[in-house]
N, C-alpha and C positions, 0 to 999 in steps of 0.2 A: 504494500500500500504506500503510495507516494507520501501520504501524511506522516506515517511513521518514519519513513526515510528522511524527510525534511527535518523532523525532530531530532533524529540521531545525528544528523549533520550539525545541528546547532549544539547538541550535547557534546559532540567531539570538539567543537570550537571552544567550548567553555570548560573542557577537561572534566566532564561529568560522565564517567562510564555507566553509572547507575542513576536511575531517576524514578521517583514515585509520583504518580498522578492520583490525586484524591478528589479534584473537582469533577462532578459527574458529567457536566457538559463537555469537559475536555476528554474524559474517558470515551464518551460517545463519539466525539470527533475523531479520535485516534483509532478506535477499534470497532465502533458501531454499536456498542452495548448501551441500551437506554434504560436499564433498571435503576432502582433507587438505592442500591447498595453495591458498591464496587471499589476495588483497590487495584490499580494497575502498576505493576512493578516491571521496570525495564532495566535489563542488565546487558552486558556486552554480547551475550549469545542468544538471548531470547526476551520475549515480553510475555508476562503472565497476568491474566485478569483473575483476581480472587473475588468470588461472590458466594452467597449462601444458597441453600437448597431451594429456596423459593424460585430462583432464577435459572435452575439447571437447564430446562428446555429452552427458555428464552436465550440464554447465553450461547447454547449450542447452535441456535438458529442465526443469531445476529453477529457474533464475534468473528472478526477477520484479523489475521496477522498477529494473533496472540493465543497462547495456550490458556485454556479455561481451567481454573482450579476451583472446585466446589468444596466449601468447608461445611462440616456437619453442625458445628455449634458456634464457634467464635473465631474471628479473623486472627487475633494475636496468638491464640492456641495453635492454629494451623501453621502460622509462621514459625513458631517454636518447634513444632513437630518436624518441620522440613529441614531444620538446621541449615539454612541458606548460607552458602560459602561466598559471601560478597566481601570485597575489600576495596580500599581506595576511597574515592569521593562519591557521594550520593547527593543528588539534588532533590529538593522537594518543593511543593507549592506553599510558600510561606503564608499566603492568605487563606489557604484551605486545608490546613492541617492543625487541629487543635492541640493545645499544650499537653494534655493527658496522653493523647495518642503519640505525639512526638516523643515523650519520655519513655513510653513502652517500646516504641520502635528502636530507640537508642539502646535500650537494655537488651532487646532481642538481637540486634545487629551491632555489636560493640566495636567491630573492627573497621568502622567507617568514619569518614569525616563528613559531617552533615552541612550542606550548603543550601541556604534559603534562596529561592528564585522567585521572580515575579513576572507574570504574563508571558512565560516562555511559549506555552502552547497557544495562548490567545493571540499572540502576534503572528504566529504561523497561520492560524485559522482565520485571521482577518481578511486574507486574500482568498476569495471564494472561487471554487472550480465551477465548471458549467453545470454540473448536477446540483450543486448547492444553489446557484443562481436560479435555476429552474424551479426549485422548491420555494424560494423567496418570492419569485414571480407569482406562483400559484397562491401563496399565502396572501400576497397583496391583492390579487384578483378576488379572493374570497372576501377580504375586508372591504374592498370597494363595493361589492354587491350588497354586503350587510349595511354599509352606510347608506346606500341608495334606498333600501327598504326602511331603515330607521328614520330617515329624513321625512318620510310620509307620516310618521307617528308623532312628530313634534308639533304640539299645539298647546294653547293655554289650558291649564288644569291637569296636564300629565305630569306625573312625578318623575324626577330624575332617576330614581331607583327602578321605575318601570322600564325606562329606556335602556338602562344598564342591563337589566334582565333580558330584554329582547336581543341586545347585542350578543350576549353570551349564548343564548338559545340559537340564534341564527348562525353564529360562527360554527357551532357543532353540526347544525342541520346541513350546512353547505360543505361539510367534509373536513373541517379543521379539527386538529387535536383538541383545541380549546382556546380560550383567550390567552394571549401572551402576557397580559397583565390585567388587573381589575379595571374594567372600562371607566374612564373619566367622563362624567356628565355634569357640567357645572353651568348653572343658568343665572341670569341677572347679575347682582353684585358678586356672586360666587364664581363667576367666570374669571374674576381677577385672581383666583387661586390656581397656580400652574398645575397642581396635582389635586384638583377638587374632586375627590371620589364622590360618586353619586350619593345624594341625600334624600330625605323625605320632602324636600322643597318641591312645590308645584310650579311649573313654568307659567309665566305671566306674559301678557301682551306687552311688547316693547323690550323684552329681554334679548340679550345675546345668549346663545347656548353654545358652549364648547364641548365637542365630543372627541375624545381621544380613545381610539380603539385599535386593537390588533389581535392577530391569532398566530398560533403555531400550526404549520402544515408539515407533516413528517419531520417534526423537530425544529423547523426553521420559522423565524418570526417575521411578521409584518407590523407596521406601526403607522397609523394615519390620524391626523387631527384636522378637523374642520370647525369653523365657528360660523353659526347662522343666526339670522335675526328672526324673531317672532313678531311679525308686523313691523311697524315703523319704530326704529330705535333712535336714540340720541344722535344728532348729526356728528357730534364729537366722536362717538364710537364708530360711526361709519367711516370717518376720515382715518381713524386708527386702523381699521381693517385694511384700507387701501395702502397705508404706509407699511404694514406688515407684509402684505402681498408683494409690494414693490421690493422689499428687502429679500423676501424668499425667492422671487423670480430672478433677481440679479445674482444671488448666491448660486442658484442652480446653473445659471448661464455661465458663471465663471469657474465653477467646480471643475477641476482637472487633475490628472496625474502629475506629480511633481510639485504640487502646491502644498504648503504646510496647512495643517488643520487650523492653526490660529489665523493664518491669512484668510482662509475661507470664512471663519467666524467674523473677522474684521469687515468683510464685504457687507454683510447684513447689519452688523452693529453700527457701522458708520451711517448708514441710511437712517436707521432708527434714531441715532443720536442727532443727526442733522434735522430730523423731523421733530425734535424737542422731547423725545421720550426715552433717552438713554437710561435714565434712572428706573424706568419701568420694564427694562429687559434684563432680568437678573440671572438668567441661566445660559448655559452654552448653546451653541447653534444646533448641535446634534450629537449623534452617537452611532456607533456601528451596530449592525444587525447580524444575527446568525443563530446559533443554538441557544443564545441568550438574547433577551430583549435589549439589554444594554451590553454591547460588546465593543471590541476594538475596531477601528480607532475612535477615540473620543474627539469631538470637534468643539473645541472651546479655546478661549483666549490664551491659555497657558500651555497649549500643546504644540511642540515642534515636530510632531509626527508628519512624515511626508505621505500624502495621499498617493495610492497606487491603483493601477487598473485592476479591477477585481474587488476593490473595497465597496461595500454596500453601507451607506450611511443615511441617517435621517437629516433633513434640513428643515428646522422647525423654529423660526424666530417667533417671538411673542411680545406683546405689550400688555401689562397688567396694572390697572389703575385702581388702587384700594378703594373699596366701598362704592365703586362705579361699575367696573366691568373690565373684561379683558378679551384679547384675540390671540389665537395661535393658529398657524397654518403649517401643516407638516406633511412631507412626502418622503418616500423611500427612493434613494438615488443610487444608481450603480455608476461608479467611476470606470470609464472605458478608454480605449484608444481610438474612439471614433473621432471624426472631424466635424467641425461646425457645418451645419446644413445636412448632415446625414440623417436619414429618416429615423425619428424617435429619439434623436440626441440633441442636446443643447451643448455645443462644444464637445467636451469629453464627459458629459454626464447624461445618463439615460434615466428618466423618471419611471419608476416601476409601478407606482400608484397612479390611478387615473381618474379619481373623483374630481368633479369640477371645482375650480378655485375661485370662480366668480362670487361676488357678494350675493348670497342667497337669502331671500325673504320667504318665510313659510307662513 
């Protein structure tokens, strides 16, 4: 498998002949296993996936390029029973190995020098292969269709929670694994909350309603945000919408391989600052998508990461005015080697979500 080969090349560069993977999405990326209990041990001669009896059949069906080890009771007992002859340096995922497990592993494998690593697998996984891109496309298509149907349900008197429930139901009905995060439905003054999880509030005439929704399809995520008006809204909020749309449109047009993430963030941020709302845009421009809803690369003002062809990122500027309302517009974008004017591309970015971005009044 090319993914495992690429990881081994990076481990060789870092002088890490041994490596432990404990983040479940990284295990899935490397060997295909999607269970909720897994421990992937990579040594110079082999890769072994340890999991429990619940996943015996699943692991046999899913796992590629790793030996499957089923333990009958407990992982650390299995590791002791095997008397693993490992020596030298071993890397581990510092953010995804708890202290208690780390101490037990050091006791079981005493002849190793333990090296904490960060984002080793994630940085490899950030560049998507054609199969992964196809799954993200399908996830995006499902979410687009769900948004189109939920849009018809938005009217005065409807609860935010009811719309959220419809999103979850429709995602699964359309073939998704499920939501990629709890749907955000935020209306009226609550639309000024960037992560306004749905509440009991009933939608009113004149509200802006922000819907942020996404799904997993065969493990891969989509993420879409649209803000719509319920009848006539404040002229101030309508102008805010068009400012956010201008910032997003320009960022998509300029997104390209070889550009730093912070430079892309700056494109949208300058437009919003020049429009007088810099203080009301308090989050990064976007994030990567993959087996996690928030993946590498992160697109924000502090990131020097270089965008590459194959990166899939969200571009989601927003303006949030406390006690008044807010607007966010978000699409999923594939960084490509395409040329400006090529069908489906804006420069070197292809937009994977296709819901309308016009100012919508329902």
